[in-house]
Structure formats: C-alpha cells, structure tokens
C-alpha positions in Angstrom: -15.3 -6.0 15.8 -16.0 -9.7 17.3 -18.7 -12.0 16.7 -21.4 -10.8 18.7 -22.8 -13.4 21.2 -26.3 -15.1 20.2 -28.9 -13.6 22.3 -31.2 -12.7 19.3 -32.7 -10.1 21.0 -29.8 -7.9 20.6 -31.1 -4.6 19.9 -32.8 -2.4 22.3 -35.9 -0.7 20.8 -35.8 3.1 21.8 -36.4 6.0 20.0 -35.5 9.1 17.9 -35.9 11.7 15.0 -37.1 13.7 11.6 -37.0 17.5 10.5 -38.5 20.5 8.1 -39.1 20.3 4.4 -36.8 22.8 3.3 -34.0 21.3 5.2 -34.4 17.4 4.8 -33.0 15.3 2.2 -35.8 14.3 -0.2 -38.1 11.5 0.7 -37.7 8.5 -1.2 -41.0 6.9 -2.0 -41.1 3.1 -3.1 -42.7 2.5 -6.8 -46.2 1.9 -7.3 -47.7 4.3 -5.2 -50.7 6.9 -5.5 -49.3 10.4 -5.6 -52.1 11.8 -3.7 -51.7 9.2 -0.4 -47.7 9.4 -0.9 -48.0 13.4 -0.3 -50.2 12.9 2.5 -48.0 10.3 4.5 -44.8 12.4 3.8 -46.3 15.4 5.2 -47.9 13.6 8.2 -44.7 11.5 8.8 -42.9 14.4 8.9 -44.8 16.4 11.5 -45.6 13.3 13.9 -42.2 12.4 14.0 -41.0 15.6 14.8 -43.4 16.2 17.2 -42.9 12.5 19.1 -38.7 12.9 19.1 -38.6 16.7 19.7 -36.3 17.4 16.6 -35.9 21.0 16.1 -36.9 22.3 12.5 -33.7 23.7 11.5 -32.1 20.4 12.0 -31.0 19.0 8.6 -31.7 14.9 8.6 -33.0 12.4 5.9 -36.7 10.7 5.8 -37.3 8.1 3.5 -40.6 6.1 3.1 -41.0 2.5 1.8 -44.1 1.2 0.9 -45.4 -2.4 0.9 -47.9 -4.9 2.0 -46.2 -6.1 5.0 -49.1 -7.6 7.6 -51.6 -10.2 6.0 -54.3 -7.4 5.3 -54.7 -6.0 2.0 -54.2 -2.4 3.0 -50.8 -1.1 2.2 -48.1 -0.1 5.0 -44.9 1.5 5.2 -41.5 1.6 6.4 -40.1 5.2 7.5 -36.7 5.8 8.4 -34.8 8.6 9.8 -31.3 9.7 9.6 -29.6 11.6 12.2 -26.2 12.2 10.8 -26.0 16.5 11.2 -27.3 15.5 14.9 -24.6 12.9 15.6 -21.9 15.4 14.6 -23.4 18.5 16.3 -23.5 15.8 19.7 -19.8 15.2 19.1 -18.8 19.0 18.3 -20.7 19.5 22.1 -19.5 16.9 24.2 -15.7 17.7 22.4 -15.2 14.0 21.6 -14.9 14.6 17.7 -12.0 12.4 17.3 -13.3 9.5 19.1 -16.6 9.8 17.7 -15.4 9.7 14.5 -12.6 7.0 15.3 -16.3 4.8 16.4 -18.2 5.8 13.2 -20.5 8.2 15.4 -21.9 5.2 16.3 -25.1 6.0 18.8 -28.7 6.8 18.5 -29.4 8.6 15.1 -30.9 5.8 12.8 -34.3 5.1 13.5 -37.5 3.3 12.0 -41.0 3.6 12.2 -43.9 1.4 10.9 -46.9 2.6 9.4 -49.8 0.6 9.4 -52.0 1.0 6.7 -55.1 -0.6 8.2 -54.8 1.1 11.5 -53.8 4.5 9.9 -51.0 4.6 12.6 -47.4 5.2 13.0 -45.6 3.1 15.4 -43.0 4.5 18.1 -39.9 4.6 17.3 -37.8 2.0 16.7 -33.8 2.4 17.4 -30.8 0.8 15.7 -27.6 1.4 17.2 -25.5 2.0 14.0 -22.8 4.3 12.5 -25.3 7.2 10.9 -22.7 7.5 8.2 -24.8 5.1 5.9 -28.7 5.2 6.4 -30.7 2.2 7.0 -31.3 -0.4 4.1 -34.7 -1.7 3.6 -35.5 -5.0 2.3 -38.9 -7.2 2.0 -39.1 -10.5 2.2 -41.8 -13.6 3.0 -40.0 -15.4 5.6 -42.3 -16.2 8.5 -45.4 -16.4 6.5 -45.8 -16.1 2.8 -49.0 -14.1 3.2 -47.0 -11.1 4.8 -43.8 -9.4 4.4 -41.1 -9.5 6.8 -38.9 -6.2 7.2 -34.7 -6.5 6.6 -33.4 -3.7 8.1 -29.3 -3.5 7.0 -26.8 -1.2 8.8 -23.4 -0.4 9.5 -21.4 -0.6 12.7 -17.8 1.2 11.8 -16.8 -1.4 9.2 -19.1 -4.2 9.7 -22.3 -4.6 8.2 -25.4 -6.1 9.7 -29.1 -7.5 9.4 -32.0 -7.1 11.7 -35.4 -8.8 10.8 -38.5 -7.8 11.7 -42.0 -9.1 11.4 -45.7 -8.4 12.4 -47.4 -10.5 14.8 -51.4 -10.2 15.9 -52.1 -8.3 12.8 -50.5 -5.2 13.7 -47.2 -5.7 16.0 -43.8 -5.4 14.4 -41.6 -7.1 16.4 -37.5 -7.8 15.9 -37.3 -11.7 15.5 -33.3 -11.8 14.7 -30.4 -10.2 14.0 -26.9 -11.5 12.6 -23.8 -9.8 10.9 -23.2 -10.1 7.1 -19.7 -8.9 7.1 -17.1 -7.4 9.2 -13.5 -6.4 9.2 -14.0 -4.5 5.8 -10.8 -2.9 4.9 -8.8 -4.9 6.9 -6.2 -7.9 6.1 -8.7 -10.6 6.8 -12.1 -9.7 6.2 -15.1 -11.8 7.3 -18.3 -12.6 5.2 -21.7 -14.3 5.9 -24.5 -15.0 3.5 -28.1 -15.3 4.6 -30.0 -18.3 3.2 -33.8 -18.8 3.7 -34.5 -22.5 4.0 -37.7 -24.4 4.3 -39.0 -26.1 7.4 -40.8 -29.4 7.2 -41.8 -28.7 10.5 -43.6 -25.6 10.3 -44.0 -22.6 7.8 -41.7 -20.1 9.0 -38.7 -20.6 7.2 -34.9 -21.3 8.8 -32.3 -18.9 8.5 -29.1 -20.3 7.8 -25.9 -18.3 8.0 -22.9 -19.7 6.0 -19.5 -18.4 6.4 -18.1 -16.8 3.0 -15.9 -14.6 1.3 -16.1 -10.7 -0.2 -15.7 -11.5 -4.0 -12.6 -9.7 -5.3 -11.6 -8.2 -2.0 -9.4 -5.5 -1.9 -8.2 -3.8 1.3 -8.7 -0.2 -0.7 -12.8 -0.1 -0.2 -13.3 3.7 -0.2 -15.7 5.1 2.0 -16.8 2.2 4.3 -20.2 3.5 4.5 -20.8 3.4 0.6 -19.0 0.6 0.5 -21.2 -2.3 -0.8 -19.5 -5.7 -0.7 -20.4 -8.8 -3.3 -20.6 -11.5 -1.3 -21.1 -15.2 -2.6 -22.0 -18.7 -0.8 -18.7 -20.6 -1.0 -18.1 -22.1 2.4 -19.6 -24.2 4.8 -23.0 -24.0 7.1 -22.0 -22.0 10.2 -25.3 -21.4 12.0 -29.0 -22.0 11.6 -32.0 -20.7 13.1 -35.5 -21.7 13.7 -38.5 -19.5 14.5 -39.6 -20.2 17.9 -43.5 -19.4 18.2 -43.9 -18.9 21.6 -41.4 -16.2 22.2 -41.3 -15.2 18.3 -38.2 -15.1 18.0 -35.4 -17.4 16.2 -33.4 -19.9 18.4 -30.2 -21.5 17.2 -30.8 -25.5 16.7 -28.4 -27.0 19.3 -26.2 -28.7 16.8 -24.6 -25.2 15.8 -23.7 -24.5 19.2 -20.4 -26.1 18.8 -19.5 -22.8 16.2 -20.3 -19.7 18.7 -17.5 -18.0 20.0 -15.9 -19.2 23.0 -15.9 -17.3 26.2 -12.9 -15.7 27.4 
C-alpha cells in the first residue's frame, strides 16, 4: 500500500455496530473500574449502540470498553470499540464477492469506536475507521495535547499495513480526530516499511509535536503468520522523516514546511 498523501483529516467519521449478550464476545473492561458502574455501562452501551446502528440481535460481534479520564474533569470516561467481522463476511457472501473481499482484507465499515463522556453521561455517535475487521481496534491513552487530559490513539489494520489515528477532546466534551499516520506497511513482503511515532516537546506551545521516524522491523522475516495477529517490534533506527505541530485554529496537526520535501511525489 503506497504511503498516503498528507491530508491529516484522512478518515471519514461515519457509523456502525453492536450485539446480544449471548452472541457477543466478553466485554473487556480496563483495570481499576467499579464493578457496579461497569455492569451498568456495559448493558447500557449494548442497548444504545444496537439501537443506534440497527444491529440485529442474532449478529455475533465484539464490544470492548476502555475506561480512562479522557477530558480535563475528574469524572471517568470511556472508549467503546465495536468489531463486526461476522457481518463483513456475511455481506461479502450476500454480494457474491467473497474472494475479492478476502483479498482486500474485508476492508470497510466494520470497526467503530464510541466516546462515553462521564460528566455528561452520554455515549457519542459512532466513529468509523475504514479498516480490516480481522483485527479489532487497538486503544492507547497518552497525554500529547495537554497534560491534564488523555488523548486516544486508535490502532487499526488495512490489509498488511498498520495505522494509528489520534483523537483529542476539545470544548471539554467534543472528541475530534487530529492526526493519522501509518506505523508499518508491506508486512509479509520482501521490503516492509516501518515508522516510529514519537512525541516531542514544542518550545512554543503546550501540545507536543508528533515526529515520524523511518525505521525497521526488528528481526524481520516474511513468515509472519496471520497478518491480523502479527505485532511487529519496531525500534527507532533511522532518520526523522516528518514532524507535525498542532494548529490550534483548525485543531489538526500540520506538517512543518521543511519536511514537505519528504512527501511522496505526485505521479
């Protein structure tokens, strides 16, 4: 997959997914949560998300809940992820395109995330990441834009490439995507690509810069097995290729002009 042109607003935010207690996979709850509130949010999330996305009760899907203090208040929030692999396969069969869909990793609207704002006691509209549903969304939390809150780093796959999208909360309650970039590409092929995402202080503003270093996959072999369970170990070994700063006006990360020369040339 060729390196995608920097437009930093790359993903469309759209909709979809969730299921029934007897057909869903167990919900994963991040450590340190209160059992009573966890059960309440679990049941409520299933009910609201199923209604919002019109998911039939007999569909098998997975839902996971990751709790964290995401905005600057003192009330716990959560990220809820939905994966609809079974639905992706059923859609391919119904449209008589199983082989092509499998070749493309079933890439489509089958992985979603929702933001639960604890202060408002509200679950957001679905956020859709175009990705391969063979792997569920990976969720990390890190303070990048401000030390008083946590940003959400969403990892996902598109065929044999790995990507990260970054979300942050603005106006206290609005979760917005601010950046995305790949972490590796061409896994299982002769010449894979790898990138380290580093977070570096900016002397002119509180939000940290995001630096992208070219690298290599440690002890790489083409025999990676299942591409969706494959987790490459990547160590920063090469040069700084790109560096981005947060533009507070548009609330997106922008490329420093001096790194524009490293962008792929237009054909």
